[in-house]
C-alpha positions in Angstrom: 54.0 111.6 124.7 52.1 110.1 121.8 54.6 108.9 119.3 57.7 106.8 118.7 60.5 108.0 116.4 62.5 105.5 114.4 65.8 106.2 112.6 66.3 103.9 109.6 69.8 104.5 108.4 70.2 102.5 105.2 72.8 101.8 102.5 71.6 104.5 100.1 69.5 106.8 102.2 68.6 107.9 105.7 65.0 107.9 106.8 63.0 108.9 109.8 59.5 107.5 110.4 57.3 108.5 113.3 54.7 105.9 114.4 51.6 106.1 116.5 50.3 103.6 119.0 48.6 101.5 116.3 51.9 101.2 114.4 50.8 103.5 111.6 53.0 106.1 110.0 52.4 109.6 111.3 55.2 111.2 109.3 58.3 110.2 107.3 61.3 111.9 105.7 64.1 110.5 103.6 67.4 111.8 102.1 69.8 110.0 99.8 73.5 110.3 100.2 76.4 109.6 97.8 78.0 106.2 97.3 81.8 106.2 97.0 83.6 103.7 94.9 87.4 104.2 95.3 88.3 101.0 93.4 86.5 98.0 91.8 84.3 96.2 94.4 85.3 98.9 97.1 82.4 100.8 98.6 82.6 103.7 101.1 80.3 106.2 102.7 81.2 109.6 104.2 80.5 109.3 107.9 79.5 113.0 108.1 76.8 112.3 105.4 75.4 109.4 107.4 75.0 111.6 110.5 73.9 114.8 108.7 71.2 113.1 106.6 69.9 111.1 109.5 69.8 114.2 111.8 68.2 116.1 108.9 65.4 113.7 108.3 64.7 113.5 112.1 64.0 117.3 112.0 62.1 117.0 108.8 59.7 114.3 110.1 59.1 116.1 113.4 58.3 119.3 111.4 55.9 117.5 109.1 54.0 116.0 112.0 54.1 119.3 114.0 55.8 117.6 116.9 58.3 118.7 119.6 60.7 116.5 121.5 58.2 116.3 124.4 55.8 114.5 122.0 58.3 111.7 121.4 58.2 108.9 123.9 61.4 107.2 122.7 63.8 106.9 119.7 64.6 103.6 118.1 67.5 103.1 115.7 67.9 100.5 112.9 70.8 100.6 110.5 72.8 99.0 107.7 74.8 96.4 109.4 78.6 95.5 109.2 79.5 98.9 107.8 82.6 99.9 109.8 83.6 103.3 111.1 86.7 104.6 113.0 86.8 108.0 114.7 88.7 110.0 117.3 87.4 109.7 120.9 88.3 113.3 121.7 86.9 115.1 118.7 84.5 112.7 117.1 86.3 113.2 113.8 86.4 110.1 111.5 89.9 109.1 110.4 88.6 107.4 107.3 85.5 107.0 105.3 83.1 104.3 106.5 83.8 100.9 104.8 80.4 99.6 103.6 79.1 96.1 104.2 79.2 95.6 100.4 82.9 96.4 100.1 85.2 93.5 99.1 88.6 95.0 99.8 89.4 92.4 102.5 88.5 89.4 100.4 92.2 88.4 100.1 92.7 88.9 103.8 89.8 86.4 104.4 91.3 84.0 101.9 94.6 84.1 103.9 92.8 83.5 107.2 90.9 80.6 105.6 94.1 79.1 104.2 95.7 79.3 107.6 92.8 77.2 109.0 90.9 79.9 110.9 87.5 79.6 109.3 86.1 77.1 111.8 87.1 79.4 114.7 85.0 82.2 113.3 82.1 80.0 112.4 82.0 78.3 115.8 82.2 81.4 117.9 80.4 84.0 115.8 78.0 81.9 113.7 79.4 83.7 110.6 81.1 82.5 107.5 84.6 84.0 107.2 83.9 86.7 104.7 84.8 90.3 103.8 81.1 91.1 104.3 81.5 91.4 108.1 83.2 94.2 110.1 86.2 92.3 111.6 88.5 92.4 108.6 87.3 95.8 107.6 88.4 97.1 111.0 91.7 95.2 110.8 92.3 96.8 107.3 91.6 100.3 108.8 94.0 99.7 111.7 96.7 98.6 109.3 96.1 101.3 106.6 95.4 104.5 108.4 98.7 106.0 109.7 99.3 105.3 113.4 95.8 104.0 113.8 96.7 100.8 115.7 98.9 102.7 118.2 96.2 105.3 118.7 93.6 102.7 119.2 95.7 100.9 121.8 96.0 104.2 123.7 92.2 104.6 123.7 92.3 107.5 121.3 90.3 105.8 118.5 86.8 104.2 118.6 85.2 101.6 116.4 81.6 101.4 115.7 78.9 100.1 113.3 76.4 102.7 112.1 74.2 102.5 115.2 77.2 103.3 117.4 78.2 106.2 115.2 74.7 107.7 115.3 74.3 107.3 119.0 77.8 108.9 119.6 76.6 111.9 117.7 73.1 112.0 119.2 74.7 112.1 122.7 77.5 114.4 121.6 80.1 111.8 122.6 78.6 110.6 125.8 77.6 107.1 124.8 79.7 104.5 122.9 77.3 101.6 122.7 75.8 98.9 120.4 73.3 96.1 120.8 73.4 92.3 120.5 72.3 92.2 116.8 74.9 94.6 115.5 77.6 93.1 117.7 76.8 89.7 116.3 77.5 91.0 112.8 81.0 92.2 113.4 82.6 88.7 113.4 84.3 89.7 116.7 81.4 88.8 119.0 81.0 85.4 120.7 77.3 84.8 120.3 77.3 81.9 122.8 79.1 83.7 125.6 77.7 87.1 124.5 80.9 89.0 124.8 83.7 90.3 122.5 85.9 87.3 121.8 89.4 87.6 123.1 90.9 85.0 120.8 89.5 86.6 117.7 90.6 90.0 118.8 94.1 88.7 119.4 94.2 86.9 116.0 93.2 90.1 114.2 95.3 92.4 116.5 92.3 94.5 117.4 92.5 96.5 120.7 89.6 95.8 123.0 89.7 99.4 124.2 88.1 100.6 121.0 85.0 98.4 121.1 81.6 99.7 122.3 79.6 98.4 125.2 76.9 95.8 124.2 73.3 96.3 125.4 70.0 94.6 124.8 68.1 95.7 121.7 65.3 97.1 123.9 66.5 99.2 126.8 67.2 102.9 127.5 70.9 103.2 126.6 71.2 107.0 126.6 69.3 110.2 126.0 69.6 112.8 123.2 68.8 116.5 123.4 69.6 117.4 119.8 66.0 117.8 118.8 65.3 120.5 121.4 64.4 118.4 124.4 65.4 115.1 126.0 64.4 111.9 124.2 65.4 108.4 125.5 67.3 106.2 123.0 65.6 102.9 123.8 65.8 100.6 120.8 68.7 99.4 118.7 68.7 96.6 116.1 70.5 95.9 112.8 68.0 96.4 109.9 67.2 92.7 109.3 66.7 91.8 112.9 64.6 94.9 113.3 62.4 93.8 110.3 62.0 90.3 111.8 60.8 92.0 115.0 58.6 94.4 113.0 56.9 91.5 111.3 56.1 90.1 114.8 58.2 87.0 114.2 58.6 86.3 118.0 58.4 82.5 117.9 60.8 79.9 116.7 60.1 78.9 113.1 58.7 82.3 112.0 60.5 83.9 109.1 60.4 87.0 106.9 62.2 88.3 103.8 63.3 91.9 103.3 63.8 93.4 99.8 66.2 96.3 100.4 69.5 97.1 98.9 70.1 93.4 99.5 67.6 90.7 100.3 67.7 89.1 103.7 65.7 86.0 104.8 65.7 85.5 108.6 64.1 82.8 110.6 63.7 83.0 114.4 65.2 79.9 115.9 64.3 80.7 119.6 66.7 80.9 122.5 69.3 78.5 121.1 71.5 79.1 118.1 71.1 76.7 115.2 74.2 75.8 113.2 73.8 75.9 109.4 75.3 73.2 107.2 74.0 74.8 104.0 75.8 78.2 103.8 73.5 80.2 106.1 74.5 82.4 109.0 73.7 81.9 112.7 73.1 85.3 114.2 71.4 87.0 117.1 67.8 88.2 116.8 66.6 91.3 118.7 66.8 90.9 122.5 64.1 92.3 124.7 62.6 91.8 128.1 65.6 89.8 129.3 65.1 87.3 126.5 67.9 86.6 124.0 66.9 84.9 120.7 68.8 83.7 117.7 68.1 83.4 114.0 69.2 81.7 110.8 69.9 84.2 108.0 70.5 84.1 104.3 72.1 87.3 102.9 71.8 88.4 99.3 74.3 91.2 98.6 72.5 92.8 95.6 68.7 92.8 95.8 67.0 96.1 95.2 70.3 97.6 94.3 70.0 95.9 90.9 67.1 98.4 90.2 69.5 101.3 91.0 71.9 99.7 88.6 69.3 99.7 85.8 68.6 103.3 86.5 72.0 104.9 87.3 74.4 102.8 85.3 72.5 101.4 82.4 69.9 104.2 82.0 67.1 101.7 81.2 64.7 103.3 83.6 64.1 106.7 85.1 62.3 105.6 88.2 62.2 102.3 90.1 58.4 102.2 89.8 58.7 101.7 86.0 60.1 98.2 86.4 56.7 96.7 87.4 55.0 97.5 84.1 58.1 97.0 82.0 58.7 93.5 83.4 55.0 92.6 82.9 55.0 93.8 79.3 56.8 90.7 78.2 55.8 87.1 78.9 59.4 86.0 79.9 63.0 87.0 79.5 63.6 85.0 76.3 66.0 82.9 78.3 68.1 85.8 79.6 69.3 85.9 83.2 70.9 88.7 85.1 73.3 87.5 87.9 74.0 90.7 89.9 77.2 89.5 91.5 78.6 93.0 91.5 80.3 92.5 94.9 80.5 88.7 94.9 77.7 86.4 96.0 76.5 85.9 99.5 74.5 83.0 100.8 74.4 80.2 100.0 77.3 80.5 97.5 79.8 82.7 99.5 82.1 83.5 96.6 83.7 86.9 97.2 85.3 86.8 93.8 82.3 86.1 91.6 81.3 88.9 89.3 78.1 89.8 87.6 76.9 88.5 84.2 74.0 88.6 81.8 73.6 85.2 80.2 71.4 83.7 77.5 71.4 86.8 75.3 69.9 86.6 71.9 69.1 89.2 69.2 65.5 89.5 70.4 66.3 90.5 74.0 65.3 94.1 74.6 65.1 96.6 77.5 62.0 95.0 79.0 63.6 91.6 79.0 66.6 92.9 80.8 64.5 94.7 83.4 62.4 91.6 83.9 65.5 89.4 84.3 66.9 91.9 86.8 63.8 91.7 89.0 63.7 87.9 88.7 67.3 87.8 90.0 66.0 88.8 93.4 63.4 86.1 93.5 65.9 83.4 92.4 68.4 84.4 95.0 65.8 84.3 97.7 64.6 80.9 96.5 68.2 79.5 96.8 68.2 80.7 100.4 64.8 79.2 101.2 66.1 75.8 99.9 69.1 76.0 102.2 67.0 77.1 105.2 64.6 74.2 104.7 67.5 71.8 104.6 68.9 73.2 107.8 65.6 73.0 109.7 65.0 69.5 108.4 68.4 68.3 109.7 66.9 65.9 112.2 65.4 63.8 109.4 61.9 65.4 109.5 61.3 67.3 106.3 60.1 70.8 107.1 59.1 73.6 104.7 58.4 77.3 105.1 54.8 78.2 104.9 53.6 81.6 103.7 56.5 84.1 103.5 56.0 87.6 105.0 57.8 90.2 103.0 58.8 93.9 103.5 61.2 96.5 102.2 60.9 98.9 99.3 61.0 96.4 96.5 58.1 94.4 97.9 55.8 97.1 96.6 56.6 95.7 93.1 53.6 93.5 92.3 55.5 91.7 89.4 58.3 90.7 91.7 56.1 89.5 94.5 54.0 87.4 92.2 57.2 85.9 90.6 58.6 85.2 94.1 55.4 83.3 95.0 55.6 81.4 91.7 59.2 80.4 92.1 58.8 79.4 95.8 55.5 77.7 95.4 54.2 79.3 98.6 52.0 82.4 99.3 53.8 85.7 99.8 52.3 88.1 102.4 52.7 91.8 102.0 51.9 93.7 105.2 49.8 96.8 105.4 52.8 98.7 106.7 55.9 97.7 104.6 58.2 99.9 106.7 58.7 97.0 109.0 62.5 97.7 109.5 61.7 101.1 111.1 58.6 99.7 112.7 60.7 97.0 114.5 63.1 99.7 115.8 60.1 101.7 117.0 58.6 98.6 118.7 61.8 97.8 120.5 62.1 101.4 121.8 58.4 101.5 122.7 58.6 98.3 124.7 61.5 99.7 126.7 59.6 102.7 127.9 56.2 101.0 128.3 54.6 102.7 125.3 53.5 99.2 124.2 52.7 96.8 127.0 54.1 93.7 125.3 54.5 91.7 122.2 50.8 90.7 122.2 49.9 94.3 121.6 52.4 94.5 118.8 51.1 91.3 117.1 47.6 92.7 117.2 48.8 95.7 115.2 50.0 93.6 112.2 47.8 93.6 109.1 48.2 92.1 105.7 47.6 94.2 102.6 47.8 91.5 99.9 48.6 87.9 99.5 50.3 86.7 96.3 49.4 83.0 95.6 51.5 80.8 93.3 50.1 80.6 89.8 53.0 79.1 87.8 53.1 75.5 86.8 55.6 73.6 89.1 57.5 72.2 86.1 57.9 75.6 84.6 59.2 77.0 87.9 61.8 74.1 88.1 63.0 74.7 84.5 63.4 78.5 85.2 65.3 77.8 88.4 67.6 75.3 86.7 68.4 78.0 84.1 69.3 80.4 87.0 71.5 77.8 88.6 73.4 77.4 85.4 73.8 81.2 85.1 75.1 81.4 88.6 77.7 78.6 88.0 79.1 80.6 85.1 80.0 83.5 87.5 81.5 81.5 90.3 85.3 81.7 90.8 85.7 79.1 93.5 
């Protein structure tokens, strides 16, 4: 059994990557699936498409590598977090499309809960800001909007799950209804201190406990699947950002990474005690393994790499994402233009569900290249705002602390322009690893640890290599002026 299989079910595509003992990619496969926009700022996925594309790429990757089920030591799963599904226990049939983490349909519900004074309750118990981003109000909306859903859930006929739960349900043909600490901690229903579904929050939102999955460690055998022609243990589960933190070998408190995916997500391991943020970040659970439970601070950017999809699919300014690197570098600056991609509101540290996107600073000379450059720069500016908040949180005891070099991963980190601009704006080196598929790699490591494929985290750390370091080159004063312009552009979009 020479390989580990990792499912990476993302917001726009499903991928399967098969890794060898050295953490290198043996085979990969990817399929995109449609995005569904029923109304402005509403986003849905077809649950069948999530499962079918994920199952399909699993078969594709095994075929490319010439492998059978007997060659796979374990399967690890990482997934888009917070996306909410509801299905029938008896048939496995979804009763509604999946409501995606980006969807803002419950923003008004969150506003009402906030007005009623419940925000501190959620923050204290779950570590999360009361926001439509998370699963709790999405599930409450489904229970109130799908005919007879609440009554059926109370009778045990309907099940809730995040994407990991849905995939495992299908992989086991309905035998396992499970999740892990990381995904549970993103629902806004899970008490991260007691490590259990919170009865008070469930009662407040009128969510039946009977529909919730069993919560496991991120690294343990939770079930087995036989859908690939033989039995494979399902031994690793982690939400995509916690999986990337693990894949970057950030096992110690103070270590951080940033992922450039559909969104951008900066996580810092804070060790075995949760750290409360006073600057708009989230306290969440990191991947749990070997009987150890760790926590993290997180800053979440809703629109990161998705801004490149917008350039391609909605504006038609590019044909392929790879074009943006050269286009952005073909002009020395943006002529003062800024793209604020608040298409579904703004996440950390702003937390404004009602903010909407804007292009500011337009003059007659701004052309296609300037807009593309401004769109790429928007990712770096949003990450910089989170870094400032994180540094303030970890300096709360009066001792000033700053992030050192920033490890990066995710598809957009392949863009050299973006990585250099990120280093310039932050004023710290940016480290791009040899294997940028660290989200899938983290899921693979978690699964491999559970079955003894890797002996321990020391072996995993030894696998990590750096492909390139981007060192800051921009004048500090220039970086400050550019950041001040971004801050002004963001203020123009805020509705709070």
